[in-house]
C-alpha positions as CSV (number, residue, x, y, z in Angstrom):
1,X,87.0,62.2,121.5
2,X,87.3,65.3,119.3
3,X,84.5,67.1,117.5
4,X,85.0,69.8,115.0
5,X,82.4,71.6,113.0
6,X,81.8,74.7,110.9
7,X,78.6,76.6,110.5
8,X,78.0,78.4,107.2
9,X,75.0,80.4,106.1
10,X,74.1,82.8,103.3
11,X,71.8,85.8,103.6
12,X,69.6,85.6,100.5
13,X,67.4,88.7,101.3
14,X,67.9,91.5,103.8
15,X,65.5,94.4,104.2
16,X,64.3,96.6,107.1
17,X,61.4,94.2,107.5
18,X,62.9,90.7,107.2
19,X,66.0,88.5,106.7
20,X,66.0,85.3,104.7
21,X,68.9,83.0,104.9
22,X,70.0,79.4,104.0
23,X,72.3,77.1,105.9
24,X,73.6,73.9,104.3
25,X,73.4,70.8,106.5
26,X,77.0,69.5,106.8
27,X,78.8,66.8,108.8
28,X,80.3,69.4,111.2
29,X,76.9,70.5,112.5
30,X,75.4,67.1,113.0
31,X,75.0,65.5,116.4
32,X,75.7,61.9,117.3
33,X,72.3,60.9,116.0
34,X,73.2,62.3,112.6
35,X,70.7,65.3,112.6
36,X,71.4,69.0,113.0
37,X,72.6,69.9,116.5
38,X,70.0,72.1,118.3
39,X,72.7,74.6,119.2
40,X,73.4,75.1,115.5
41,X,69.7,75.7,114.8
42,X,69.6,78.3,117.6
43,X,72.8,79.9,116.4
44,X,71.4,80.2,112.9
45,X,68.1,81.7,114.1
46,X,69.9,84.2,116.4
47,X,72.4,85.3,113.7
48,X,69.5,86.1,111.4
49,X,67.4,87.8,114.1
50,X,70.4,89.9,115.2
51,X,71.1,91.0,111.7
52,X,67.5,92.1,111.2
53,X,67.6,94.0,114.5
54,X,70.8,95.8,113.6
55,X,69.3,97.2,110.4
56,X,69.6,96.9,106.6
57,X,73.1,98.3,106.3
58,X,75.6,96.0,108.1
59,X,78.1,98.8,108.6
60,X,75.7,100.7,110.8
61,X,72.9,99.9,113.3
62,X,69.3,100.9,113.1
63,X,69.4,101.5,116.8
64,X,71.3,104.1,118.8
65,X,73.5,102.1,121.2
66,X,74.1,98.4,121.0
67,X,71.8,95.4,121.2
68,X,71.9,93.1,124.2
69,X,70.0,89.8,123.8
70,X,67.8,89.3,126.8
71,X,65.8,86.1,125.9
72,X,65.4,83.4,123.3
73,X,62.5,81.1,123.3
74,X,62.7,78.1,120.9
75,X,60.3,75.3,120.0
76,X,62.3,72.8,118.0
77,X,59.8,70.5,116.4
78,X,61.7,68.8,113.6
79,X,65.1,68.1,112.2
80,X,66.9,66.6,109.2
81,X,70.1,64.8,108.2
82,X,71.0,66.7,104.9
83,X,69.8,69.4,102.6
84,X,69.4,73.0,103.5
85,X,67.7,74.8,106.4
86,X,66.0,78.2,105.7
87,X,65.4,81.0,108.1
88,X,62.9,83.8,107.9
89,X,63.2,86.5,110.6
90,X,60.6,89.2,111.0
91,X,59.9,91.9,113.6
92,X,57.2,91.4,116.1
93,X,58.2,94.7,117.7
94,X,60.8,97.1,116.4
95,X,61.1,99.7,119.2
96,X,63.6,102.3,120.3
97,X,64.3,100.3,123.5
98,X,63.0,96.8,122.9
99,X,63.1,94.7,119.8
100,X,61.4,91.3,119.4
101,X,62.1,89.1,116.4
102,X,60.3,86.0,115.3
103,X,62.3,83.4,113.3
104,X,60.9,80.4,111.5
105,X,63.4,77.7,110.5
106,X,62.2,75.3,107.8
107,X,63.8,72.3,106.1
108,X,63.2,70.1,103.1
109,X,59.7,70.6,101.6
110,X,59.2,73.6,103.9
111,X,58.9,71.2,106.9
112,X,58.9,73.2,110.1
113,X,62.1,72.7,112.1
114,X,61.9,75.5,114.7
115,X,59.9,78.5,115.8
116,X,62.1,81.0,117.7
117,X,61.5,84.3,119.3
118,X,64.4,86.5,120.3
119,X,64.3,89.7,122.4
120,X,66.8,92.5,122.6
121,X,67.2,95.6,124.6
122,X,69.0,98.6,123.3
123,X,71.8,99.6,125.7
124,X,73.0,103.2,125.5
């Protein structure tokens, strides 16, 4: 059995305080039950959180060194079969050695899909 998928997302807003993004629900990210694979949800959240932690200008980082993800905590409480998922990532802590980012994933009619916290250390 072969599975093939593609994850696509668009950053709609990017500032030093938050990242907003949208990810269309497509056949390639659905699981066997026909809803979004939890791995795709986590990937989307982590991609947005990492972009925020790196800084507003994608060509440079807001931190001196490089980010190493040390933990991700996810409560996945919903799902959907089609439409668009939206992510909003905001800092809980934006420090020189530790960054903590909170990401909320919502779906159709702003239904909560996931509540995710990602932590990074700055390696020098």
